[in-house]
N, C-alpha and C positions, 0 to 999 in steps of 0.2 A: 754526172748526171747527165742524162739525154737529151736533147732538144726537145722541145716540145712539139715542136714542127717532125720532127723524126718520129716522133709514137706516133702522130697524127697520120702520118704517110702510109707507114707499116702495118697500123691496124687496118688502114683502108684496101688492104692487100689479101687480109685477112679469107674475103672470099673469092678469091682467084685462088689464093693456094688450097682452099679448102675442095675447089673443085678438078684440079690440076696437080698437088703437092704430089702424088707418086710421080706424074708423068716427069716434073721437075726433076726429083730425086733420080729417077732411074738415067735424066739426061746427065745431072750430074756426075757420078759414078764412071758412068760412061767417058763423059768428058777430062775426070780427074785420071781415071787410070790411063786414057791417052796419052794426056800432058804429063802426066807426074806418077810413072810406072814403079818409080821407088818407092811409093805409101801402100802399094798395094798388098803387102806380107802382113800390114796391119787390118786386114778386113778377112772374115770369114767367105770365100768361096761359095761356100753352100749356102750360107744366107745370101747371099747373092744373087743366086741362080734361083732359089725359091721366092727371093722378094720382099722378104722377111726384113732385110737391112734396109729398102728403100722405105719400106712401110714406117717402119719404126723413125727414120729421118723426117720423113713427111712429118708424121705426129707431132714430133717433137718442133720442129719448123713453125707449123700452125699454132701449137701450144704458146711457142715465146711469142709471135707475133699478136695472138688474142690478148695475152697477160703481161706484154712488153711495158705497161703504167702500173703493173701492181706484181711487181717480179718474185714478191714473198712467196704466192701461191705456188713457185715452181721449184722451192727450196727443195724437197724430196728429189724432183727429176735430176735438177743438177746436182746432186752428193751423186744420183745414182751414176750419170754419165762422168763425173770426175773420177768416182772408183775404176769404171771402166775402164775409161781412159789410160789410169794410173797404170792396170793392171796388161795394158798393151803396150805402155812405154810409151803413150803421146809425149810428144816434147812441146816448146815453145815454137819451135820453129814450124812445128806440122802447120799449125795453124793461119799462117799466110797462103799456104799451098789450099785448102779448103775454101777460107774467105776467096781467092781469085775465082776457083774454078765454079765456087757456090753465085758468085755474083755475074760470073760469065755466062751460068745457067741460067739465070734470072733474067739478062739481058737475051739472050738466045730465044726460052720462053716465052717470055711478054711480047716481044717484039717491038710497036709506036708504043707501048704502053710502060717500057720501061726507058723513061723518062732519065736525066740527067740528076734531077731532083730523087726522085723514086731509089736511083740505083745510088746515089750519098747516103740517102735517108738507111737503104740497107747494110751497106759498108758502115756507117756509124754503129748501127744497134751490132753487126755482128763484131764488130772489134770491141765491144763493149761488153756483152757475153764472153767473148773469147779471152778478155781480161779475168773475169771471173773464176770461169772454169782451171785460166795457169795457174792462179792465185792460188785455187782450192789445191790444184794437183802438185804444186809444189811444195802446200805443206803435208799432202800424205808421201812423197817420196821423202820428206825429211823425218815424217814419223818412221818410215818404214828402215831408212838407215840408221835412226837413233833409238830405236830398241834393240834390247838383248837378242843377239844372235840374228839381226837385220840385216837385209840388204836393199840396195838398189841394182836396177835393171834385173838380167837374167844371174843365173847361179845354179852351178852343174849341181845335180843329183843324182845319187845309183838307188835304183830299184833295188835293194835289198830283200823282198819278197815278192812274190805273187799269189794271191789265193782268189781261187775261182768262190762268187759269193750266189751266183746263179748261172744256168746254159748260157745268158749272154753279159752278165755284168760280174770284173774282175777288179781286186780292191790291188792297190799296188803301194807298196809302203816304202816311202821316200826318206832317204836321208842324205847331209851333207855332203859330197865327196873329201870337200876340207876337214870332215871330221868334227866341226860345229856341233853345237844343239840346234834347233829352229827355235822360232820368236814363237811366243802367243800370239793367238788371233782370238778372233771372235766367231763364236758357233754359229756355223751359217755360212762362212766367207768360201771365197775359191782359190784356189790357184791357178796361174797360168801356164800351160804347158806350152814350149815352141822347138815344131821338130822339123826337121829336111822337109822341104817341099818341091816337086821336080819341075813347077812353073815358077814359082814364086821365090826359089830359093829356100824361105822356110814360111810355115803360117803357125798360129798360134791359137789353142784353148783353151775355155774357162773350165774347173772342175771342182765342185764343192769338194769341200773336205769332208769327209768320213766320220774321222776322227774326235776326240775331244782334246780341247787345250791343255798342254803341259806335258805332252809324250815326249820322247828323244826323236821322233819321226812323225812327216804326214803321211797320211792316208788320204787318197784321192779312189773313188770305186766309179770305173767306166763302161758302160755299157758301149757292146759294140755294135753299130749302128751298121746296114746292110750296106750303104752308100758313103759310109764316113771315113775320110781319109786318116784323121787324125787317129779316131779311134779303133782302127782297124791297124795300124802303124805302132801303136801302145802295145794292143793286144799280141802282136808279133813280138815283141821285146822278150828276151828272155831275161832272167832274174840276174842281178851284174851289169843289167847296159846302164850308161850315163845319157841323161836327158839335163835339158835346160829347164828352169823353173824361176817364175816368178814370186815376188811376196805376196799374202793374202790380202787380198780384196773383195770389197764389197759393201755394199750399204745393208742387204738385208742380213739380219742377225739377233739374235737373243743374246743377251746382257747379261749374264749368269749373278753378276754383284747386284740387278735389281731386284729386290724380292718381292715376291706380288702373293697377295692371299688367294685370288682368284685362281680355279685352275686353269693349268695350260693343256691347251690341244694343238697336238702335233699330228696333219693332218697331208698325205703323200698319197703319190701313184707311181707305181714304175721307178723307176731311177730318180725321180724326187724325193724316194727316200732319205739318199746321201746327207744335205745338211740339216733333216729331222733327225737324223742318227744321233748327227754332232752334239744339235740342240738336247735331245733325252740324253745320254752321256754325260755333259755337262751338267743340266739339270737337279739330274740325281746325287752329283757329286755337290753340290755348291745349294742346294733347296733340298734335303732331303725328305723334309715334311708336306713340301707341295703335289697336291694331285696331279696328276697328268697321263691326258689320255691319249694314246699314242693308235690311231688309225690310219689302217694303210690299203691302199687298193693294189691288186695283180690282175693279170690275164690269168694267171695260174701258178701251182708251187713251182712251176720248173722256171719261170722267170724272175720269181719273188727272191729278191736278196734281203739277207741278214733276219731271216725268219727264224732262226733257233735261237741266236743270240737276244733278239727282243721278247723273245717269252720267256726267256731265261732269266732275264732281267727282271720280267714283273713276277716271276716266283721269288725271287730274291728283296723285291723292294713290291711293299702291298700297297702303295698310293700311285702306284702304275698299274693303269688298265690298259688292254691291248685287244686291238679288233680288226682282223683281218678277212677282207672283202675281196674274194676273185670273180670277174667275170666269165671266165672259162671254165670251170674248176674238171680236171680230169677226175678220172674215175680213183688213182693215186690218193688225188688230193680227199675226194672222200674218205676211203677207206683209212685215211692215215690220221683223217683231222685237220687237215695243214692248215683250213679256213676257219672265219665264225658262219659267214654267209656270203651270199650271191649275189651277184647283181653289179650295179654301180654304186659308188658311194653319191648318194643323196639325201634330200632334207631330211626324211622319213627314217634313214638311219640315222642320222646326226643328231634328233632330237631323241631318241631312244637311250642312245649314249649320252647324251649333255643335255638332261631334260630342262634345266634351269636356263639352259642358252649363257649364261655369264662367264666369259673363258676369254683367257688370250689365246687368237686362232694365229699359226703359221703354219703356210699350206706351200706345198710347190710339187708340178704334177706336168703331166702333158695340159696342153689347151685346151680340151673341151672340158678336163678336169678342172682346173683353173675358174675357167667360166664357172661352172654349177657350182664351185663351191662360194665364191665371190655372191653369185647370184643369192645363194642361202642369207650368208650373213648378211646381206643389204635387206635381204627382206625382214629378216631377222630385226632389223634396227639394230644391229652391234655396233657400236661406237668404232670409227676410225683409228683412234688410238689403241684399239685392243684387234685391228687387224693385220696382219702382217704377210707377203708373200713374195716369192722371188717367180715372174713373170718373163719371160723370152721374147720381148715382141711389145708392140706398142701401148702402154697401159691403156690410153684414150680407148683402145679397141677393145681389152676387158670391161672398162664401164660403161663403153657405148651398148656392148651385148648385153651386159647385166640390164642395164637400164629399162632397156626396152623390152625384156623378157619381164622384166617385173611390172613394166608401164601397164 
């Protein structure tokens, strides 16, 4: 347990962290990459350039400091971090590097306020959290290695098939070069792909699995980002190429063994459709009588992935209700009835499709979409146990924006 004096000192630094947290984390990353360039491949350079990684770390540090006397409320955040770390193959020997640079950054940024007592308190607090994460990550690695067809670290997979799903999204079917099968995973989880990088040696990206568990291969469906190094690299690979892949990870998933009487609402926009599709395929198989609402937003039919597949599934399964909303529908979309409505997915649309509101909600997509959906569900008073999402950024940002809009 943490020393009571440590808890007191750390909590006293919360106002400073809230005011200067992003400045601290920017300094931290600059310092760490200068002193320990060997860890650079563990971090996404585009997230660094955009500042999202710095924002996420600042929010995490503030949340830890504010709740250091009640860590139970951070259980979900700890699992999210541990799963992310496991996907990137973070090991115990990485923690002292982060700790030394974090303490050094605190000392540099606080100046005279960074007394020996303050630094000692933060060193103890960091070590305490590191031990929790290391223990959980050790469990995850053990689970990966112990599962049927499972593995630790990175393993060579072959791209056996590439399938264009839209003008910007392509599916990659991946099979182990070794000829073994693939392990079961939870629908909604992701794979980590490691590719060569001209500056860092290698770089890693997480891509949601868009296939259902139990098949002989993995399928990831990747959006080609105009400035995305990894997505452009993957799109340029021909069938038959080999890539390094990590085991399935992630705390955002639907457990197909948990049967529920409530309808299931799968909401997505853009490439956020990929984990929703895995959840849909799994639920149709494991809970054939459950009502499912699949609601997806896209710019138009040219960018819409899996449009025909999901429509065909709705014709085969009467309990599946599908609604497509396009923000900028084309003439072709209107002529061929590719979509059901126009605009953004909002409260009015959701109310018309889910009039009782009582459902289990899973949603994923761009940040504005995520914030909008979260606002609606909070305003409706949907219990937290029925709200599940994948948000690529500080969760505190999502919650604060939603709260300010509701107030």
